[in-house]
KEVEXPA-383111 format. One record per atom (N, C-alpha, C): residue in one letter; chain; atom name; x, y, z. Coordinates in pm, 1 decimal. Layout:
<atoms>
ATOM  A  A  CA  X  Y  Z;
...
</atoms>
This chain:
<atoms>
ATOM  M  A  N  84.4  -117.5  0.0;
ATOM  M  A  CA  0.0  0.0  0.0;
ATOM  M  A  C  88.3  123.0  0.0;
ATOM  S  A  N  68.2  210.6  -93.4;
ATOM  S  A  CA  146.0  334.2  -105.8;
ATOM  S  A  C  86.8  443.3  -18.7;
ATOM  F  A  N  172.8  530.5  32.4;
ATOM  F  A  CA  125.0  644.5  109.1;
ATOM  F  A  C  127.1  771.6  25.2;
ATOM  L  A  N  137.0  760.4  -105.3;
ATOM  L  A  CA  140.9  879.0  -190.5;
ATOM  L  A  C  1.7  933.4  -219.2;
ATOM  A  A  N  -94.7  848.0  -234.2;
ATOM  A  A  CA  -233.3  888.9  -257.1;
ATOM  A  A  C  -321.9  771.1  -221.9;
ATOM  I  A  N  -440.8  800.4  -178.5;
ATOM  I  A  CA  -535.4  695.1  -144.4;
ATOM  I  A  C  -647.8  697.9  -245.5;
ATOM  D  A  N  -672.1  584.4  -304.8;
ATOM  D  A  CA  -784.6  569.4  -396.6;
ATOM  D  A  C  -908.2  539.0  -312.5;
ATOM  P  A  N  -1013.6  620.5  -322.2;
ATOM  P  A  CA  -1132.7  593.8  -241.8;
ATOM  P  A  C  -1197.3  458.9  -273.8;
ATOM  N  A  N  -1157.3  396.3  -383.8;
ATOM  N  A  CA  -1209.2  265.0  -419.5;
ATOM  N  A  C  -1113.2  153.2  -377.3;
ATOM  T  A  N  -1015.7  185.7  -294.7;
ATOM  T  A  CA  -917.4  88.2  -251.5;
ATOM  T  A  C  -985.1  -28.2  -179.7;
ATOM  N  A  N  -916.9  -139.9  -172.6;
ATOM  N  A  CA  -968.8  -256.2  -102.8;
ATOM  N  A  C  -975.9  -223.7  46.7;
ATOM  V  A  N  -1095.8  -216.6  99.1;
ATOM  V  A  CA  -1114.7  -174.3  237.9;
ATOM  V  A  C  -1049.9  -272.2  335.5;
ATOM  R  A  N  -1043.9  -397.7  300.7;
ATOM  R  A  CA  -982.6  -496.1  391.2;
ATOM  R  A  C  -830.8  -478.0  397.7;
ATOM  E  A  N  -768.7  -441.9  286.4;
ATOM  E  A  CA  -624.7  -412.1  288.3;
ATOM  E  A  C  -597.1  -289.4  374.4;
ATOM  L  A  N  -677.5  -188.2  357.5;
ATOM  L  A  CA  -661.4  -66.2  435.9;
ATOM  L  A  C  -688.7  -93.7  583.6;
ATOM  F  A  N  -786.1  -179.2  612.4;
ATOM  F  A  CA  -815.1  -215.1  750.6;
ATOM  F  A  C  -696.6  -288.6  813.0;
ATOM  A  A  N  -633.6  -379.0  738.6;
ATOM  A  A  CA  -515.5  -449.7  790.5;
ATOM  A  A  C  -404.5  -350.3  825.3;
ATOM  L  A  N  -385.0  -251.1  740.4;
ATOM  L  A  CA  -288.6  -145.7  769.9;
ATOM  L  A  C  -330.9  -69.5  895.2;
ATOM  G  A  N  -459.7  -39.9  905.6;
ATOM  G  A  CA  -511.6  30.6  1021.9;
ATOM  G  A  C  -491.4  -46.8  1151.3;
ATOM  V  A  N  -510.5  -177.2  1147.6;
ATOM  V  A  CA  -490.2  -260.5  1266.3;
ATOM  V  A  C  -344.2  -254.8  1309.8;
ATOM  R  A  N  -252.0  -259.6  1213.1;
ATOM  R  A  CA  -109.2  -248.4  1247.8;
ATOM  R  A  C  -80.0  -113.2  1311.7;
ATOM  F  A  N  -142.5  -8.4  1261.7;
ATOM  F  A  CA  -123.4  126.3  1314.3;
ATOM  F  A  C  -187.9  141.7  1452.2;
ATOM  H  A  N  -310.9  95.4  1464.1;
ATOM  H  A  CA  -393.4  118.9  1583.1;
ATOM  H  A  C  -368.6  18.0  1695.6;
ATOM  G  A  N  -343.1  -107.5  1658.6;
ATOM  G  A  CA  -313.1  -208.5  1759.7;
ATOM  G  A  C  -417.2  -316.8  1779.8;
ATOM  H  A  N  -538.6  -295.3  1732.5;
ATOM  H  A  CA  -640.9  -400.6  1739.9;
ATOM  H  A  C  -752.8  -367.9  1641.1;
ATOM  P  A  N  -832.0  -469.6  1604.7;
ATOM  P  A  CA  -933.1  -452.8  1498.8;
ATOM  P  A  C  -1069.4  -407.8  1549.4;
ATOM  G  A  N  -1078.7  -296.8  1616.6;
ATOM  G  A  CA  -1205.3  -252.8  1673.8;
ATOM  G  A  C  -1301.9  -192.0  1573.8;
ATOM  P  A  N  -1429.7  -185.5  1611.7;
ATOM  P  A  CA  -1531.1  -133.0  1520.7;
ATOM  P  A  C  -1517.0  16.9  1494.3;
ATOM  F  A  N  -1468.6  94.4  1589.9;
ATOM  F  A  CA  -1453.9  236.9  1564.5;
ATOM  F  A  C  -1338.7  264.2  1467.3;
ATOM  L  A  N  -1234.4  182.5  1471.2;
ATOM  L  A  CA  -1128.6  192.5  1370.3;
ATOM  L  A  C  -1188.5  167.6  1231.7;
ATOM  A  A  N  -1267.0  59.7  1219.9;
ATOM  A  A  CA  -1330.0  26.3  1091.9;
ATOM  A  A  C  -1425.6  136.3  1046.7;
ATOM  L  A  N  -1502.6  191.5  1139.6;
ATOM  L  A  CA  -1593.9  300.8  1104.2;
ATOM  L  A  C  -1516.6  422.3  1054.6;
ATOM  G  A  N  -1405.1  454.3  1118.5;
ATOM  G  A  CA  -1323.8  567.5  1074.3;
ATOM  G  A  C  -1266.2  546.6  935.4;
ATOM  I  A  N  -1222.8  425.8  907.5;
ATOM  I  A  CA  -1170.2  395.1  774.3;
ATOM  I  A  C  -1280.1  409.2  669.7;
ATOM  R  A  N  -1396.4  350.9  695.2;
ATOM  R  A  CA  -1507.6  360.9  599.9;
ATOM  R  A  C  -1551.7  506.1  583.0;
ATOM  M  A  N  -1555.8  582.0  692.9;
ATOM  M  A  CA  -1594.7  721.5  688.8;
ATOM  M  A  C  -1495.2  801.5  605.2;
ATOM  G  A  N  -1367.6  779.4  626.7;
ATOM  G  A  CA  -1265.3  851.1  551.1;
ATOM  G  A  C  -1270.6  820.4  402.5;
ATOM  L  A  N  -1290.0  693.7  368.4;
ATOM  L  A  CA  -1299.1  657.2  226.1;
ATOM  L  A  C  -1421.4  721.0  160.5;
ATOM  L  A  N  -1531.7  725.8  233.3;
ATOM  L  A  CA  -1651.1  792.1  180.6;
ATOM  L  A  C  -1622.7  940.5  158.1;
ATOM  A  A  N  -1553.3  1002.8  252.5;
ATOM  A  A  CA  -1519.3  1144.8  237.4;
ATOM  A  A  C  -1431.7  1167.6  114.9;
ATOM  L  A  N  -1330.5  1083.3  94.5;
ATOM  L  A  CA  -1244.2  1099.6  -22.9;
ATOM  L  A  C  -1325.0  1090.1  -151.8;
ATOM  K  A  N  -1414.7  993.9  -155.3;
ATOM  K  A  CA  -1495.4  973.9  -276.0;
ATOM  K  A  C  -1587.3  1093.1  -302.6;
ATOM  L  A  N  -1661.5  1135.2  -200.4;
ATOM  L  A  CA  -1758.5  1243.0  -219.7;
ATOM  L  A  C  -1692.3  1379.1  -240.4;
ATOM  L  A  N  -1573.6  1397.8  -183.8;
ATOM  L  A  CA  -1502.4  1524.5  -200.1;
ATOM  L  A  C  -1402.7  1521.8  -316.6;
ATOM  E  A  N  -1395.1  1405.8  -382.9;
ATOM  E  A  CA  -1303.8  1389.0  -497.3;
ATOM  E  A  C  -1161.3  1427.2  -459.0;
ATOM  S  A  N  -1114.7  1367.3  -350.0;
ATOM  S  A  CA  -981.7  1395.8  -296.1;
ATOM  S  A  C  -896.2  1269.8  -296.8;
ATOM  S  A  N  -765.5  1287.0  -313.4;
ATOM  S  A  CA  -673.3  1173.8  -303.9;
ATOM  S  A  C  -607.6  1168.0  -166.2;
ATOM  G  A  N  -648.8  1253.1  -75.9;
ATOM  G  A  CA  -600.8  1248.1  61.1;
ATOM  G  A  C  -468.8  1318.4  83.2;
ATOM  Y  A  N  -424.4  1314.1  207.1;
ATOM  Y  A  CA  -297.5  1368.3  256.4;
ATOM  Y  A  C  -290.3  1518.9  261.9;
ATOM  S  A  N  -299.5  1588.1  150.8;
ATOM  S  A  CA  -297.6  1734.2  153.9;
ATOM  S  A  C  -418.4  1783.8  75.6;
ATOM  G  A  N  -458.1  1904.9  103.2;
ATOM  G  A  CA  -576.1  1957.1  34.9;
ATOM  G  A  C  -705.6  1905.4  93.7;
ATOM  I  A  N  -697.4  1835.3  204.2;
ATOM  I  A  CA  -816.5  1786.8  274.7;
ATOM  I  A  C  -796.2  1812.4  423.6;
ATOM  R  A  N  -905.6  1838.9  492.3;
ATOM  R  A  CA  -902.0  1864.6  636.2;
ATOM  R  A  C  -1012.7  1782.3  701.2;
ATOM  A  A  N  -985.3  1731.7  821.6;
ATOM  A  A  CA  -1085.0  1655.6  896.9;
ATOM  A  A  C  -1094.7  1709.8  1038.5;
ATOM  E  A  N  -1216.9  1735.3  1081.0;
ATOM  E  A  CA  -1245.5  1769.8  1220.1;
ATOM  E  A  C  -1328.3  1655.8  1276.8;
ATOM  V  A  N  -1267.9  1580.7  1367.3;
ATOM  V  A  CA  -1330.6  1463.0  1425.6;
ATOM  V  A  C  -1392.3  1503.5  1559.0;
ATOM  E  A  N  -1516.7  1466.9  1581.3;
ATOM  E  A  CA  -1592.3  1514.4  1697.3;
ATOM  E  A  C  -1590.2  1419.7  1816.6;
ATOM  T  A  N  -1503.0  1319.9  1816.2;
ATOM  T  A  CA  -1506.3  1214.6  1917.3;
ATOM  T  A  C  -1449.2  1252.3  2053.0;
ATOM  G  A  N  -1358.1  1346.9  2058.4;
ATOM  G  A  CA  -1279.3  1367.1  2178.6;
ATOM  G  A  C  -1168.4  1263.4  2180.8;
ATOM  T  A  N  -1105.0  1246.1  2297.0;
ATOM  T  A  CA  -988.9  1157.0  2305.8;
ATOM  T  A  C  -1010.2  1038.2  2397.9;
ATOM  K  A  N  -1134.3  1005.5  2429.2;
ATOM  K  A  CA  -1161.3  893.2  2518.4;
ATOM  K  A  C  -1204.5  769.9  2438.6;
ATOM  P  A  N  -1125.2  660.7  2446.2;
ATOM  P  A  CA  -1164.2  537.1  2378.1;
ATOM  P  A  C  -1292.3  479.7  2438.6;
ATOM  P  A  N  -1366.1  401.2  2364.7;
ATOM  P  A  CA  -1335.3  350.8  2232.1;
ATOM  P  A  C  -1378.0  442.3  2117.7;
ATOM  I  A  N  -1466.0  540.3  2144.6;
ATOM  I  A  CA  -1516.9  623.2  2035.2;
ATOM  I  A  C  -1404.8  700.4  1965.5;
ATOM  S  A  N  -1302.4  739.2  2040.0;
ATOM  S  A  CA  -1192.3  816.4  1981.6;
ATOM  S  A  C  -1111.0  735.8  1880.4;
ATOM  C  A  N  -1126.2  604.4  1881.1;
ATOM  C  A  CA  -1055.6  520.0  1784.3;
ATOM  C  A  C  -1099.6  551.3  1641.0;
ATOM  L  A  N  -1215.9  614.4  1626.9;
ATOM  L  A  CA  -1262.5  659.7  1496.0;
ATOM  L  A  C  -1157.1  748.4  1429.2;
ATOM  A  A  N  -1089.9  831.5  1509.0;
ATOM  A  A  CA  -989.2  923.2  1455.2;
ATOM  A  A  C  -872.7  848.5  1391.2;
ATOM  D  A  N  -832.2  735.6  1449.4;
ATOM  D  A  CA  -722.7  658.3  1389.2;
ATOM  D  A  C  -763.7  603.5  1252.6;
ATOM  G  A  N  -887.9  559.8  1241.5;
ATOM  G  A  CA  -935.6  511.9  1111.5;
ATOM  G  A  C  -938.3  622.9  1008.5;
ATOM  I  A  N  -976.2  742.0  1050.3;
ATOM  I  A  CA  -977.8  855.7  958.7;
ATOM  I  A  C  -835.7  891.8  915.6;
ATOM  Q  A  N  -740.7  883.8  1008.6;
ATOM  Q  A  CA  -601.4  911.0  972.2;
ATOM  Q  A  C  -551.7  812.2  866.9;
ATOM  V  A  N  -579.7  684.4  889.9;
ATOM  V  A  CA  -533.0  579.2  798.2;
ATOM  V  A  C  -596.2  594.5  660.0;
ATOM  S  A  N  -723.7  628.1  655.2;
ATOM  S  A  CA  -793.4  630.6  526.5;
ATOM  S  A  C  -779.8  761.4  450.3;
ATOM  T  A  N  -753.3  872.6  519.8;
ATOM  T  A  CA  -746.0  1001.4  449.8;
ATOM  T  A  C  -605.8  1060.0  444.7;
ATOM  G  A  N  -518.4  1014.9  533.5;
ATOM  G  A  CA  -385.9  1075.3  542.9;
ATOM  G  A  C  -386.0  1206.0  620.2;
ATOM  C  A  N  -498.6  1245.8  674.7;
ATOM  C  A  CA  -503.1  1363.9  761.5;
ATOM  C  A  C  -434.8  1329.1  892.9;
ATOM  T  A  N  -349.0  1417.7  941.5;
ATOM  T  A  CA  -280.7  1393.1  1068.8;
ATOM  T  A  C  -271.5  1521.6  1149.4;
ATOM  A  A  N  -261.5  1505.4  1281.0;
ATOM  A  A  CA  -242.8  1620.6  1369.2;
ATOM  A  A  C  -109.2  1687.7  1339.1;
ATOM  G  A  N  -8.2  1609.7  1307.0;
ATOM  G  A  CA  123.9  1665.1  1278.1;
ATOM  G  A  C  125.0  1758.5  1158.5;
ATOM  K  A  N  45.3  1727.9  1057.3;
ATOM  K  A  CA  35.2  1816.5  940.3;
ATOM  K  A  C  -63.4  1929.8  964.5;
ATOM  G  A  N  -140.7  1918.5  1071.9;
ATOM  G  A  CA  -237.4  2022.4  1104.1;
ATOM  G  A  C  -367.8  2012.0  1029.1;
ATOM  N  A  N  -388.1  1901.5  956.5;
ATOM  N  A  CA  -514.8  1888.5  884.0;
ATOM  N  A  C  -609.4  1786.3  949.0;
ATOM  L  A  N  -578.5  1748.5  1074.4;
ATOM  L  A  CA  -668.8  1666.9  1154.3;
ATOM  L  A  C  -682.3  1734.5  1290.3;
ATOM  V  A  N  -805.5  1763.9  1327.0;
ATOM  V  A  CA  -835.0  1825.1  1455.1;
ATOM  V  A  C  -935.7  1735.6  1525.1;
ATOM  I  A  N  -912.5  1710.5  1654.1;
ATOM  I  A  CA  -1006.8  1630.4  1732.3;
ATOM  I  A  C  -1077.5  1723.3  1830.0;
ATOM  L  A  N  -1207.9  1732.8  1814.3;
ATOM  L  A  CA  -1291.0  1818.1  1899.2;
ATOM  L  A  C  -1349.5  1735.5  2014.1;
ATOM  P  A  N  -1353.0  1787.8  2136.0;
ATOM  P  A  CA  -1398.4  1712.0  2253.0;
ATOM  P  A  C  -1550.8  1710.0  2268.0;
ATOM  L  A  N  -1620.0  1654.1  2168.5;
ATOM  L  A  CA  -1766.2  1656.6  2169.2;
ATOM  L  A  C  -1829.7  1521.0  2199.4;
ATOM  G  A  N  -1750.6  1413.2  2198.7;
ATOM  G  A  CA  -1804.3  1281.2  2230.3;
ATOM  G  A  C  -1901.5  1224.7  2128.7;
ATOM  R  A  N  -1891.5  1268.9  2004.3;
ATOM  R  A  CA  -1982.9  1223.2  1899.0;
ATOM  R  A  C  -1907.5  1142.0  1793.1;
ATOM  A  A  N  -1973.9  1042.5  1738.2;
ATOM  A  A  CA  -1917.6  960.4  1630.5;
ATOM  A  A  C  -1947.0  1028.7  1497.1;
ATOM  A  A  N  -1877.7  1139.7  1475.1;
ATOM  A  A  CA  -1901.4  1221.7  1355.7;
ATOM  A  A  C  -1774.5  1297.0  1320.3;
ATOM  A  A  N  -1767.6  1338.9  1195.5;
ATOM  A  A  CA  -1653.6  1418.5  1149.4;
ATOM  A  A  C  -1698.2  1506.8  1034.3;
ATOM  T  A  N  -1630.1  1620.0  1021.4;
ATOM  T  A  CA  -1652.0  1710.5  909.4;
ATOM  T  A  C  -1523.3  1717.4  829.7;
ATOM  F  A  N  -1536.5  1701.8  699.6;
ATOM  F  A  CA  -1422.4  1703.0  607.7;
ATOM  F  A  C  -1439.2  1819.9  512.1;
ATOM  A  A  N  -1327.9  1876.3  467.9;
ATOM  A  A  CA  -1332.2  1983.8  368.4;
ATOM  A  A  C  -1221.4  1960.5  266.8;
ATOM  A  A  N  -1257.8  1974.9  139.4;
ATOM  A  A  CA  -1162.4  1961.7  29.3;
ATOM  A  A  C  -1227.3  2014.4  -97.9;
ATOM  N  A  N  -1145.6  2065.9  -186.0;
ATOM  N  A  CA  -1192.4  2109.5  -318.0;
ATOM  N  A  C  -1312.6  2204.1  -310.6;
ATOM  G  A  N  -1312.3  2291.5  -209.8;
ATOM  G  A  CA  -1419.8  2389.0  -196.5;
ATOM  G  A  C  -1550.8  2333.3  -145.7;
ATOM  K  A  N  -1550.9  2207.4  -100.9;
ATOM  K  A  CA  -1672.8  2143.7  -50.4;
ATOM  K  A  C  -1653.1  2102.2  95.0;
ATOM  T  A  N  -1763.5  2093.5  166.6;
ATOM  T  A  CA  -1763.4  2047.9  305.4;
ATOM  T  A  C  -1858.4  1929.9  317.0;
ATOM  L  A  N  -1816.5  1831.1  395.7;
ATOM  L  A  CA  -1895.2  1709.4  412.8;
ATOM  L  A  C  -1896.4  1672.8  560.5;
ATOM  R  A  N  -2014.7  1657.7  617.4;
ATOM  R  A  CA  -2026.2  1608.4  755.4;
ATOM  R  A  C  -2084.7  1468.6  749.5;
ATOM  I  A  N  -2015.4  1375.2  814.5;
ATOM  I  A  CA  -2059.3  1235.6  818.6;
ATOM  I  A  C  -2078.9  1197.2  964.6;
ATOM  E  A  N  -2189.8  1128.2  991.1;
ATOM  E  A  CA  -2220.4  1083.8  1126.9;
ATOM  E  A  C  -2256.9  935.7  1123.9;
ATOM  V  A  N  -2210.2  860.9  1224.4;
ATOM  V  A  CA  -2251.5  721.1  1237.0;
ATOM  V  A  C  -2399.7  719.8  1271.1;
ATOM  R  A  N  -2475.6  637.1  1200.8;
ATOM  R  A  CA  -2619.8  626.9  1226.3;
ATOM  R  A  C  -2643.4  591.8  1373.7;
ATOM  P  A  N  -2737.3  660.1  1438.2;
ATOM  P  A  CA  -2762.6  636.1  1580.7;
ATOM  P  A  C  -2790.7  489.7  1613.6;
ATOM  E  A  N  -2868.1  421.5  1528.8;
ATOM  E  A  CA  -2901.4  282.0  1556.9;
ATOM  E  A  C  -2777.7  191.7  1549.1;
ATOM  F  A  N  -2685.0  223.3  1458.4;
ATOM  F  A  CA  -2563.2  142.7  1450.4;
ATOM  F  A  C  -2471.6  174.4  1568.6;
ATOM  L  A  N  -2462.4  300.5  1604.4;
ATOM  L  A  CA  -2381.9  341.1  1719.3;
ATOM  L  A  C  -2434.3  273.7  1846.9;
ATOM  Q  A  N  -2565.3  267.0  1862.6;
ATOM  Q  A  CA  -2624.2  200.4  1980.0;
ATOM  Q  A  C  -2586.1  53.6  1983.8;
ATOM  R  A  N  -2585.1  -11.1  1868.6;
ATOM  R  A  CA  -2546.3  -153.2  1863.1;
ATOM  R  A  C  -2401.8  -170.3  1907.3;
ATOM  V  A  N  -2312.7  -86.5  1853.7;
ATOM  V  A  CA  -2171.2  -95.4  1889.6;
ATOM  V  A  C  -2153.3  -73.1  2039.2;
ATOM  Q  A  N  -2219.4  26.6  2092.6;
ATOM  Q  A  CA  -2206.4  55.9  2235.3;
ATOM  Q  A  C  -2268.0  -54.1  2321.2;
ATOM  A  A  N  -2380.7  -111.2  2278.2;
ATOM  A  A  CA  -2445.7  -218.4  2353.7;
ATOM  A  A  C  -2358.2  -343.0  2360.4;
ATOM  E  A  N  -2279.4  -365.0  2256.3;
ATOM  E  A  CA  -2191.8  -482.8  2253.0;
ATOM  E  A  C  -2051.4  -449.9  2302.3;
ATOM  G  A  N  -2035.0  -334.8  2366.3;
ATOM  G  A  CA  -1907.1  -299.5  2425.0;
ATOM  G  A  C  -1796.3  -273.8  2324.3;
ATOM  A  A  N  -1832.6  -227.1  2206.6;
ATOM  A  A  CA  -1735.0  -199.6  2099.5;
ATOM  A  A  C  -1645.7  -320.2  2073.9;
ATOM  A  A  N  -1705.4  -438.8  2078.3;
ATOM  A  A  CA  -1630.9  -563.6  2059.9;
ATOM  A  A  C  -1565.6  -570.1  1921.9;
ATOM  D  A  N  -1444.6  -625.8  1920.6;
ATOM  D  A  CA  -1366.8  -631.9  1796.4;
ATOM  D  A  C  -1440.5  -704.1  1683.0;
ATOM  H  A  N  -1524.2  -803.3  1714.6;
ATOM  H  A  CA  -1593.3  -876.6  1607.6;
ATOM  H  A  C  -1686.6  -786.4  1526.1;
ATOM  L  A  N  -1726.7  -672.9  1581.9;
ATOM  L  A  CA  -1814.2  -581.5  1508.0;
ATOM  L  A  C  -1741.9  -512.9  1392.1;
ATOM  A  A  N  -1609.6  -514.5  1393.4;
ATOM  A  A  CA  -1534.7  -456.1  1281.7;
ATOM  A  A  C  -1571.7  -526.4  1151.5;
ATOM  E  A  N  -1590.5  -656.4  1157.5;
ATOM  E  A  CA  -1628.3  -731.9  1037.9;
ATOM  E  A  C  -1765.5  -688.5  987.3;
ATOM  V  A  N  -1857.1  -659.5  1078.4;
ATOM  V  A  CA  -1989.6  -609.6  1040.6;
ATOM  V  A  C  -1974.0  -475.9  967.9;
ATOM  V  A  N  -1890.7  -389.0  1022.1;
ATOM  V  A  CA  -1867.1  -257.3  961.2;
ATOM  V  A  C  -1809.2  -273.9  821.0;
ATOM  L  A  N  -1712.3  -361.3  805.7;
ATOM  L  A  CA  -1647.3  -378.7  675.7;
ATOM  L  A  C  -1742.7  -433.1  570.1;
ATOM  G  A  N  -1842.6  -510.0  612.3;
ATOM  G  A  CA  -1935.8  -570.7  517.4;
ATOM  G  A  C  -2062.1  -490.3  491.2;
ATOM  A  A  N  -2086.6  -387.6  570.2;
ATOM  A  A  CA  -2209.8  -309.9  557.0;
ATOM  A  A  C  -2197.5  -204.8  446.7;
ATOM  S  A  N  -2311.1  -161.0  396.6;
ATOM  S  A  CA  -2311.1  -51.1  299.7;
ATOM  S  A  C  -2290.7  80.0  374.9;
ATOM  V  A  N  -2243.1  183.1  305.9;
ATOM  V  A  CA  -2225.2  313.5  371.2;
ATOM  V  A  C  -2359.6  369.2  417.3;
ATOM  E  A  N  -2466.1  336.9  346.4;
ATOM  E  A  CA  -2599.2  383.4  385.4;
ATOM  E  A  C  -2645.1  320.2  517.0;
ATOM  E  A  N  -2601.2  197.3  544.3;
ATOM  E  A  CA  -2634.5  131.8  670.9;
ATOM  E  A  C  -2557.0  192.2  787.8;
ATOM  L  A  N  -2439.3  245.2  759.8;
ATOM  L  A  CA  -2349.6  293.9  864.1;
ATOM  L  A  C  -2362.1  442.5  894.4;
ATOM  F  A  N  -2386.1  523.5  791.3;
ATOM  F  A  CA  -2371.0  667.7  805.1;
ATOM  F  A  C  -2487.7  747.8  747.5;
ATOM  T  A  N  -2497.0  870.6  797.2;
ATOM  T  A  CA  -2573.6  975.5  730.3;
ATOM  T  A  C  -2472.9  1085.2  698.0;
ATOM  W  A  N  -2500.0  1163.6  592.3;
ATOM  W  A  CA  -2405.6  1268.6  556.4;
ATOM  W  A  C  -2474.5  1384.7  486.7;
ATOM  T  A  N  -2407.0  1498.8  496.6;
ATOM  T  A  CA  -2453.5  1620.1  430.7;
ATOM  T  A  C  -2334.8  1680.5  358.4;
ATOM  L  A  N  -2350.0  1702.3  229.0;
ATOM  L  A  CA  -2244.9  1760.2  144.2;
ATOM  L  A  C  -2286.7  1898.8  102.3;
ATOM  S  A  N  -2199.2  1994.8  121.0;
ATOM  S  A  CA  -2231.1  2131.8  77.2;
ATOM  S  A  C  -2109.7  2195.5  11.8;
</atoms>
């Protein structure tokens, strides 16, 4: 996997394997962040890394904050480059900006409730990887 550009149509399982190596375990919030980031790249027509910004609303308390690691892996946005900001709001949502467009993506409440009810168990990552984006998220593009 190259770090020069991310194709939003990349094999999500390959990217997830990279994310697990980066993050340390295969949790559902990591998978949600990866899927969210890939959706953002596609809808914003971005190749990631530069020219894109992400504001993640999770805060820094796991397990919900693990969403930010998935977004880093899938978009190339990082705190070090200054194009990833984590807001202390405790929400499974993020706002992305690129190419003059803004996109807010939120994990569907019913899916978030399932993840939380099952204690963010690692086996739910497989559910996330196999679900459609419509099952996982709502979004607004402007």
